[in-house]
C-alpha positions as CSV (number, residue, x, y, z in Angstrom):
1,M,-19.5,25.2,14.1
2,T,-21.7,22.3,14.8
3,N,-20.9,19.0,13.1
4,I,-22.9,15.8,12.7
5,A,-19.6,13.9,13.1
6,A,-19.5,15.0,16.7
7,G,-22.6,13.0,17.2
8,T,-24.5,16.1,18.5
9,E,-26.4,18.6,16.3
10,A,-27.3,18.2,12.6
11,Q,-25.4,20.3,10.1
12,T,-26.9,23.1,8.1
13,P,-26.9,22.7,4.3
14,A,-24.0,25.1,3.9
15,E,-21.9,23.2,6.5
16,A,-22.7,19.9,4.9
17,E,-21.6,21.2,1.5
18,R,-18.4,22.6,3.0
19,Q,-17.6,19.3,4.6
20,L,-18.3,17.4,1.4
21,K,-15.9,19.6,-0.5
22,R,-13.2,19.0,2.1
23,A,-13.8,15.3,2.0
24,R,-13.6,15.2,-1.8
25,K,-10.3,17.2,-1.8
26,A,-8.8,14.9,0.9
27,A,-9.9,11.9,-1.1
28,L,-8.2,13.3,-4.3
29,A,-5.0,14.0,-2.4
30,A,-5.1,10.5,-0.9
31,F,-5.7,9.1,-4.4
32,L,-2.8,11.0,-6.0
33,G,-0.4,10.3,-3.1
34,G,-1.3,6.6,-3.3
35,A,-0.7,6.6,-7.0
36,L,2.7,8.1,-6.6
37,E,3.7,5.8,-3.8
38,Y,2.7,2.7,-5.5
39,Y,3.8,3.8,-9.0
40,D,7.2,4.2,-7.4
41,F,7.0,1.0,-5.3
42,F,5.8,-1.2,-8.1
43,I,8.1,0.0,-10.8
44,Y,10.7,-1.1,-8.3
45,A,8.9,-4.5,-7.8
46,T,8.8,-5.0,-11.6
47,A,12.4,-4.0,-12.1
48,A,13.4,-6.3,-9.2
49,S,11.6,-9.2,-10.9
50,L,12.9,-8.5,-14.5
51,I,15.9,-6.2,-14.5
52,F,18.0,-5.7,-11.3
53,S,19.2,-9.3,-10.9
54,K,21.0,-8.9,-14.2
55,I,22.6,-5.4,-13.8
56,F,23.2,-4.7,-10.1
57,F,24.7,-8.0,-9.0
58,P,27.7,-10.2,-10.1
59,T,27.0,-12.7,-12.9
60,G,26.5,-16.3,-11.7
61,D,23.5,-18.4,-10.7
62,P,20.4,-16.5,-11.9
63,T,18.3,-17.9,-9.0
64,V,20.8,-16.5,-6.5
65,A,20.8,-13.2,-8.3
66,L,17.0,-13.0,-8.3
67,I,16.9,-13.8,-4.6
68,A,19.4,-10.9,-4.0
69,S,17.2,-8.6,-6.1
70,F,14.1,-9.5,-4.1
71,A,16.2,-8.9,-1.0
72,T,16.7,-5.3,-2.1
73,F,12.9,-5.1,-2.6
74,G,12.4,-6.4,0.9
75,V,14.8,-4.0,2.7
76,A,12.3,-1.2,2.1
77,Y,9.9,-3.1,4.3
78,V,12.5,-3.1,7.1
79,A,12.6,0.7,6.8
80,R,8.8,1.1,6.8
81,P,8.3,0.6,10.6
82,F,10.9,3.3,11.3
83,G,9.2,5.6,8.9
84,A,5.9,4.8,10.6
85,V,7.4,5.8,14.0
86,V,9.0,9.0,12.8
87,F,6.3,10.3,10.5
88,G,3.5,8.9,12.6
89,H,4.9,11.0,15.5
90,L,5.1,14.1,13.2
91,G,1.6,13.5,11.9
92,D,0.1,13.4,15.4
93,K,2.2,16.4,16.5
94,I,2.5,18.9,13.6
95,G,-0.5,17.7,11.6
96,R,-1.5,15.4,8.8
97,K,-1.0,17.8,5.9
98,N,2.7,18.8,6.4
99,T,3.7,15.3,7.2
100,L,2.1,13.9,4.0
101,V,4.0,16.5,2.0
102,L,7.3,15.3,3.5
103,T,6.6,11.7,2.7
104,L,5.6,12.5,-0.8
105,V,8.8,14.4,-1.6
106,L,11.0,11.7,0.0
107,M,9.4,9.0,-2.1
108,G,9.6,10.9,-5.4
109,A,13.2,12.0,-4.9
110,A,14.4,8.4,-4.1
111,T,12.6,7.0,-7.1
112,F,14.1,9.5,-9.5
113,L,17.6,8.9,-8.1
114,I,17.3,5.1,-8.6
115,G,16.8,5.9,-12.3
116,I,20.3,7.5,-12.6
117,L,22.3,4.9,-10.6
118,P,25.3,3.2,-12.2
119,D,25.1,-0.6,-12.8
120,F,27.5,-3.2,-11.3
121,N,29.8,-3.1,-14.3
122,S,30.4,0.6,-13.8
123,A,30.5,0.9,-10.0
124,G,31.0,-2.6,-8.6
125,Y,29.5,-3.2,-5.2
126,W,28.7,0.5,-4.9
127,A,25.8,-0.1,-7.3
128,P,23.8,-2.5,-5.1
129,A,24.8,-0.5,-2.0
130,L,23.3,2.8,-3.4
131,L,20.3,0.9,-4.6
132,V,19.7,-0.4,-1.1
133,L,20.1,3.1,0.3
134,L,17.5,4.6,-2.0
135,R,15.2,1.7,-1.4
136,L,15.4,2.4,2.3
137,M,14.4,6.0,1.6
138,Q,11.4,4.7,-0.3
139,G,10.5,2.5,2.7
140,L,10.7,5.3,5.2
141,S,8.2,7.3,3.1
142,A,5.9,4.4,2.5
143,G,5.8,3.6,6.2
144,A,3.6,6.6,6.8
145,E,2.0,7.6,3.5
146,T,-1.0,5.3,3.5
147,A,-1.7,5.7,7.2
148,G,-1.6,9.5,7.0
149,A,-3.8,9.7,3.9
150,S,-6.2,7.3,5.5
151,A,-6.4,9.2,8.7
152,L,-6.9,12.5,7.0
153,S,-9.6,11.2,4.6
154,T,-11.4,9.4,7.5
155,E,-11.4,12.6,9.6
156,E,-12.7,14.7,6.8
157,A,-15.5,12.4,5.6
158,P,-19.2,12.9,6.3
159,E,-20.7,10.7,9.0
160,G,-21.7,7.3,7.5
161,R,-19.3,7.6,4.5
162,R,-15.9,7.3,6.1
163,G,-15.2,3.9,4.5
164,F,-16.1,5.3,1.0
165,F,-13.9,8.4,1.1
166,A,-10.9,6.7,2.8
167,S,-10.9,4.0,0.2
168,F,-9.7,6.4,-2.5
169,A,-6.2,6.0,-1.0
170,M,-6.4,2.4,-2.1
171,S,-7.9,3.3,-5.5
172,G,-4.9,5.6,-5.9
173,I,-2.6,2.6,-5.1
174,S,-4.4,0.6,-7.9
175,A,-3.9,3.5,-10.3
176,G,-0.2,3.6,-9.3
177,I,0.2,-0.1,-10.1
178,V,-1.6,0.5,-13.5
179,L,0.8,3.4,-14.3
180,A,3.8,1.3,-13.3
181,S,2.7,-1.6,-15.5
182,L,2.0,0.7,-18.4
183,A,5.4,2.3,-18.0
184,F,7.1,-1.0,-18.2
185,L,5.2,-2.3,-21.3
186,P,7.4,-0.4,-23.8
187,V,10.4,-1.4,-21.7
188,A,9.4,-5.1,-21.9
189,A,9.0,-4.8,-25.7
190,M,12.6,-3.5,-26.2
191,S,15.5,-5.7,-27.0
192,E,17.2,-7.1,-23.9
193,A,20.3,-5.1,-24.6
194,D,18.5,-1.8,-24.7
195,R,16.2,-2.7,-21.8
196,L,19.2,-3.5,-19.5
197,A,21.3,-0.6,-20.8
198,W,18.9,2.3,-20.5
199,G,15.3,1.4,-21.1
200,W,14.5,0.4,-17.5
201,R,15.5,3.9,-16.3
202,I,12.6,5.7,-18.1
203,P,9.8,4.6,-15.7
204,F,11.9,5.8,-12.8
205,W,12.4,9.2,-14.4
206,G,8.7,9.5,-15.2
207,S,7.8,9.5,-11.5
208,I,8.6,13.2,-11.4
209,I,5.4,14.0,-13.3
210,V,3.2,12.3,-10.7
211,L,5.2,13.9,-7.9
212,I,4.5,17.4,-9.2
213,V,0.8,16.9,-9.6
214,A,0.4,15.2,-6.2
215,Y,2.5,17.9,-4.4
216,L,0.4,20.7,-5.8
217,V,-2.8,19.1,-4.6
218,R,-1.5,18.1,-1.2
219,R,-0.1,21.5,-0.4
220,S,-3.6,23.0,-0.7
221,L,-5.1,20.8,1.9
222,E,-6.4,21.9,5.3
223,E,-5.9,20.1,8.6
224,P,-9.0,18.1,9.7
225,E,-11.2,20.0,12.1
226,V,-11.1,17.1,14.7
227,F,-7.3,17.4,14.8
228,E,-7.3,21.2,14.8
229,E,-9.6,21.2,17.9
230,K,-7.1,19.2,19.9
231,H,-4.2,21.3,18.7
232,E,-5.9,24.6,19.5
233,H,-6.7,23.4,23.0
234,G,-3.3,22.1,23.7
235,E,-4.6,18.5,24.0
236,L,-2.1,16.7,21.8
237,V,0.2,14.3,23.6
238,K,4.0,14.7,23.7
239,L,4.9,11.2,22.6
240,P,2.1,9.7,20.5
241,F,4.1,6.5,19.8
242,A,4.4,5.7,23.5
243,K,0.9,6.9,24.4
244,M,-0.6,4.7,21.7
245,F,1.0,1.6,23.1
246,K,-0.2,2.5,26.6
247,T,-3.8,3.4,25.6
248,H,-4.5,1.2,22.5
249,P,-2.4,-2.0,22.9
250,A,-5.2,-4.3,21.7
251,Q,-6.0,-2.1,18.7
252,F,-2.3,-2.1,17.7
253,F,-2.1,-5.9,17.6
254,Q,-5.5,-6.1,15.8
255,V,-4.2,-3.8,13.0
256,A,-0.9,-5.7,12.9
257,L,-2.7,-9.0,12.3
258,M,-5.2,-7.6,9.8
259,S,-2.4,-6.0,7.8
260,F,-1.3,-9.5,6.7
261,E,-4.0,-9.2,4.1
262,T,-1.5,-7.1,2.1
263,V,0.6,-10.2,1.4
264,T,-1.8,-11.2,-1.4
265,N,-1.1,-8.2,-3.5
266,T,2.6,-8.0,-2.8
267,F,3.0,-11.7,-3.7
268,M,1.0,-11.4,-7.0
269,Q,2.8,-8.2,-8.1
270,S,6.4,-9.4,-7.6
271,F,6.7,-13.2,-7.1
272,G,3.8,-13.9,-9.4
273,L,5.4,-11.9,-12.2
274,A,8.8,-13.6,-11.8
275,Y,7.2,-17.1,-11.5
276,A,5.1,-16.6,-14.6
277,V,8.1,-15.6,-16.7
278,T,10.0,-18.7,-15.6
279,V,7.2,-21.0,-16.8
280,G,7.1,-19.2,-20.2
281,V,4.4,-16.6,-19.8
282,P,5.6,-13.3,-21.4
283,A,6.3,-10.5,-19.0
284,S,4.2,-8.1,-21.1
285,T,1.2,-10.5,-20.7
286,M,1.5,-10.4,-16.9
287,L,1.8,-6.6,-17.0
288,W,-1.5,-6.5,-18.9
289,V,-3.0,-8.9,-16.4
290,S,-2.0,-6.5,-13.6
291,I,-3.4,-3.5,-15.6
292,L,-6.8,-5.1,-16.1
293,G,-7.3,-6.1,-12.5
294,N,-6.2,-2.8,-11.1
295,V,-8.1,-0.7,-13.5
296,L,-11.3,-2.5,-12.4
297,A,-10.2,-2.2,-8.7
298,I,-10.1,1.6,-9.0
299,G,-13.9,1.4,-9.3
300,T,-14.7,-1.7,-7.2
301,Q,-12.8,-0.6,-4.1
302,P,-15.0,2.5,-3.4
303,L,-18.0,0.2,-4.0
304,M,-16.8,-2.4,-1.5
305,A,-16.0,0.4,1.0
306,H,-19.6,1.7,0.5
307,F,-20.9,-1.7,1.4
308,S,-18.8,-1.6,4.6
309,D,-20.4,1.7,5.5
310,R,-23.8,0.1,5.2
311,F,-23.2,-3.4,6.5
312,G,-20.1,-3.1,8.7
313,R,-16.4,-3.4,8.2
314,R,-15.9,-6.9,9.7
315,P,-18.1,-9.0,7.4
316,V,-16.9,-7.4,4.1
317,F,-13.2,-7.6,5.2
318,I,-13.4,-11.2,6.3
319,A,-15.2,-12.3,3.2
320,G,-12.5,-10.7,1.0
321,V,-9.6,-12.1,3.0
322,L,-11.0,-15.7,2.9
323,G,-11.7,-15.4,-0.8
324,S,-8.2,-14.3,-1.6
325,G,-6.7,-17.0,0.5
326,A,-8.7,-19.6,-1.4
327,M,-8.3,-18.1,-4.9
328,I,-4.5,-17.9,-4.7
329,F,-4.3,-21.6,-5.2
330,V,-6.2,-21.3,-8.5
331,Y,-4.0,-18.4,-9.5
332,F,-0.7,-20.2,-9.2
333,S,-2.2,-23.4,-10.7
334,V,-3.3,-21.6,-13.9
335,I,0.0,-19.8,-14.2
336,S,1.8,-23.1,-14.0
337,T,-0.2,-24.4,-16.9
338,G,0.4,-21.2,-19.0
339,N,-3.4,-20.8,-19.6
340,I,-3.5,-17.1,-20.5
341,P,-7.3,-16.6,-20.4
342,M,-7.6,-18.3,-17.0
343,I,-4.6,-16.2,-15.7
344,F,-6.5,-13.0,-16.7
345,L,-9.8,-14.2,-15.2
346,T,-8.3,-15.5,-11.9
347,S,-6.1,-12.5,-11.3
348,T,-8.9,-10.1,-12.0
349,L,-11.3,-11.9,-9.7
350,I,-8.7,-11.5,-6.9
351,T,-7.4,-8.0,-7.6
352,A,-10.8,-6.4,-8.3
353,G,-12.9,-8.8,-6.3
354,T,-11.8,-10.5,-3.2
355,Y,-8.7,-8.4,-2.5
356,A,-10.6,-5.2,-3.2
357,M,-13.1,-6.2,-0.5
358,S,-10.5,-6.3,2.2
359,N,-8.1,-3.7,0.9
360,A,-10.7,-0.9,0.4
361,I,-11.9,-1.2,4.0
362,Y,-8.7,-1.1,6.0
363,P,-8.0,2.6,5.5
364,A,-11.1,3.6,7.4
365,W,-11.3,0.6,9.8
366,F,-7.7,0.8,11.0
367,S,-8.0,4.6,11.5
368,E,-11.3,4.2,13.4
369,L,-9.7,1.9,16.0
370,F,-7.6,4.7,17.4
371,N,-8.2,8.0,19.2
372,V,-7.5,11.1,17.1
373,K,-4.5,12.0,19.3
374,V,-2.6,8.8,18.4
375,R,-4.4,7.8,15.2
376,Y,-1.6,8.5,12.7
377,S,1.0,6.7,14.9
378,G,-1.3,3.7,15.7
379,M,-2.3,3.0,12.2
380,A,1.1,3.6,10.6
381,I,3.0,1.4,13.1
382,G,0.4,-1.4,13.3
383,L,0.0,-1.5,9.5
384,Q,3.7,-2.0,9.0
385,I,3.9,-5.3,10.9
386,G,2.1,-7.3,8.3
387,I,3.6,-5.2,5.5
388,L,7.1,-5.9,6.8
389,C,6.4,-9.6,6.5
390,A,4.8,-9.1,3.1
391,G,7.9,-7.5,1.8
392,F,10.0,-10.6,2.3
393,T,7.4,-13.1,1.1
394,P,8.6,-12.9,-2.6
395,L,12.1,-13.8,-1.4
396,L,10.8,-16.7,0.7
397,G,8.6,-17.9,-2.1
398,T,11.5,-17.9,-4.5
399,A,13.7,-19.8,-2.1
400,L,11.0,-22.4,-1.4
401,V,9.8,-22.9,-5.0
402,G,13.4,-22.9,-6.4
403,A,13.8,-24.0,-10.0
404,D,11.0,-26.5,-9.9
405,K,8.3,-24.9,-12.1
406,A,5.6,-27.2,-10.8
407,N,6.4,-26.5,-7.1
408,W,4.1,-23.5,-6.6
409,G,2.4,-24.9,-3.5
410,P,4.6,-23.2,-0.9
411,A,3.9,-19.8,-2.5
412,A,0.2,-20.3,-2.2
413,W,0.4,-21.5,1.4
414,I,2.3,-18.4,2.4
415,V,-0.6,-16.3,1.2
416,A,-3.2,-18.6,2.7
417,G,-1.5,-18.6,6.1
418,S,-1.3,-14.8,6.0
419,S,-5.0,-14.7,5.3
420,V,-5.7,-16.7,8.4
421,L,-3.8,-14.2,10.5
422,A,-5.8,-11.3,9.0
423,V,-9.1,-13.0,9.8
424,A,-8.0,-13.6,13.4
425,G,-7.3,-9.9,13.7
426,A,-10.7,-8.9,12.2
427,L,-12.6,-11.2,14.5
428,W,-10.8,-9.6,17.5
429,A,-11.3,-6.0,16.4
430,R,-14.4,-4.0,17.2
431,E,-17.0,-2.9,14.6
432,T,-16.6,0.9,14.1
433,S,-18.6,1.8,11.0
434,K,-21.5,3.4,12.9
435,T,-19.4,5.0,15.7
436,P,-19.4,8.9,15.6
437,L,-16.0,10.3,14.7
438,R,-15.2,11.9,18.1
439,Q,-16.1,8.7,19.9
440,L,-13.6,6.5,18.1
441,G,-10.7,4.9,19.9
442,N,-10.0,4.7,23.6
443,H,-9.8,7.7,26.0
444,V,-6.4,9.5,25.8
445,R,-5.3,12.1,28.3
């Protein structure tokens, strides 16, 4: 079959329609997978901010307990690079579809099991130990989920629309954050005794519903044709991880730098929530803040990605990163004053505006920097460098800010510094929006 993505002959109307259907299905699967991953990931972030320091650790200094809670949040980010290596290898060897089913089930199972863990009073130090183990399982899955969904969506998309279709993985993540926030609203409204005793468990149990829906859609996917061609001709490499470093070293470091743009969202969803509560902003208010921004981002991210298809990945990405790095100072300033309307406005401008500009673009751009033979491995492993650092920024921010409610400056500078690194990577990376699919990346034998 001829394919316009090959950069050769034009498609027939029937071929174009078939490709569009496949692209839509891949985008839906990426959306649902992203929703599950980040529903699971951010109910953990919310629980780590509000619950776990009080039930999984010994009583004592609440700041120390919160730091310990954020440390369990961060350990998943240590596991993510290992998940990227393992599942990235599988994705480049056995295919995108089967690997994505594995990551989905691993994430869903770990999240459900967290919901049935005993607390510190019941199990002593076994409680935080088991919590860390399940958090590591979440990290292994998350290390490859976004990369796999992005690679598959990019490879299935019609020429000239790769950014748009790949961005639905990010819209799914926004939907997952919305679901996580909505799930915790009734929990936040409970009495503290009920919330700590059993209420916090309900959102973790609820993940099973998203898992079932996402699993059914993902099982029905096909492998992208560009990958199947390499597989059928025996052209896949034995060790994609090693081959990627040999053939795409610059692209790996470019993605690693650009992935620091994720620090903004991680910081806002975890440290921002905890900081707001300490200065007197109700947790339920901050959950609504997150809901509003991410509901709008579900729509703005495909729009931003569409702009990157028209005008290029680099200018839109850089504008978004610089905007987030500047706006984060306003964000923490208004939180420190407790000005609720300004908190809503500032958070929404970041989440659905500046952050959406960079976040929506990286699924396609990072994938496009690598050859199909090492694409899953390259994107997954490179992406986890910045994300690994992002996972520990809430802990670092808590330690630097301490108990001084007015000392939010170090937190903002962490995000601003991360934005500078992301811009450096974007200036270094090549523009790929107009490059035909089969010409992406460097040559791999």
